N, C-alpha and C positions, 0 to 999 in steps of 0.2 A: 934615434929615427934612421932607418938606411934611407936613400935615392930610391925611390920608387917609379921612376917617371922617367924615362929617356925620351930626348928630345933630338927627332933630326931633322934636317932641312932637306925639303925635294926640290929637285931640279932635274929636267928632263927624264924623269921616271930614278932617278938615282936619288937612294940615302945616305948622306953623310949625318956620323952624331955628331950633334952641334951643343949640347948641354945634359947635364942630369938633374931633376929635381925632387921633391919631396913631396907626398900628396897624402893628407888624411881626414878622416872625417868632421875635424875640428878646422881643416885647413884644407878651403876647395878650389883652392885657385893656382894656375900655371900661370905664372908671368914670363913672357917670350920678350918684351919690351927691349930688353938689351940686344939681342939679337937680330940681325939683318936679316931679310927676306920678307916675304909674306905666305911662303907655304912650309906649313909643318907638319912634319910626322908625331903622334906622343904613342909611347909603348909604355903600357902600366901593368905592372907585375901582375899575375893571378891572383896573390891573394889579397892584395890592394884592391885590387877591382872587387874582388867578393865581398868587400869589406864594403864598400862605396856601391853597393848595387840598389840600383835607385833611389842616388843622389845626385842631385846636378851640380856638375861641375862649371869653374868659367875657365877661360882661355884667355890671357890679357894682351895684347900685341899694341905698344901705344895707345890710342885711346879707344881701341876697338875692343871689342867684348864678344865673343860667344862664349854662347851655354849649351852644356849637353847633358842628356841623364844619362849616365851609366846602365847597362844591361848586360850585366855579366852572365855566360854562358856557358864557363868552368876551365879556360885558357886566359894565355894573357890579351890583353885587350888594345885592339890599334885606334886610333882617331887620326882624322884626315884634316887639316884646319886649310882654309885658303882665306886670307884676312884681305884681298884686295874685292874677290868676289862675296866676303861674307859668309862663306859656309862652313859647316863642319859636317863631318861624315864618319860616322863608325865603320870600321871593315873587318869582317869577321871571317 
């Protein structure tokens, strides 16, 4: 199974690639506990996003867990998380 999720650290509007992870219909979690920071951007490949359409994924960072339901629209799927404010937002 390939890495199909890219995790970016977001600081002052700039993104830097921090990690890559795998997600599937059987494994619906992305664990960011080993990364420092509170704001992350996730990029899910379009084929994986299509397979996950309608599924709820969990993004974990330490004790905080954010949940998001994938709403695939035909392209790569972008999610912005802010663990300080406990928000998760899809960007199309």
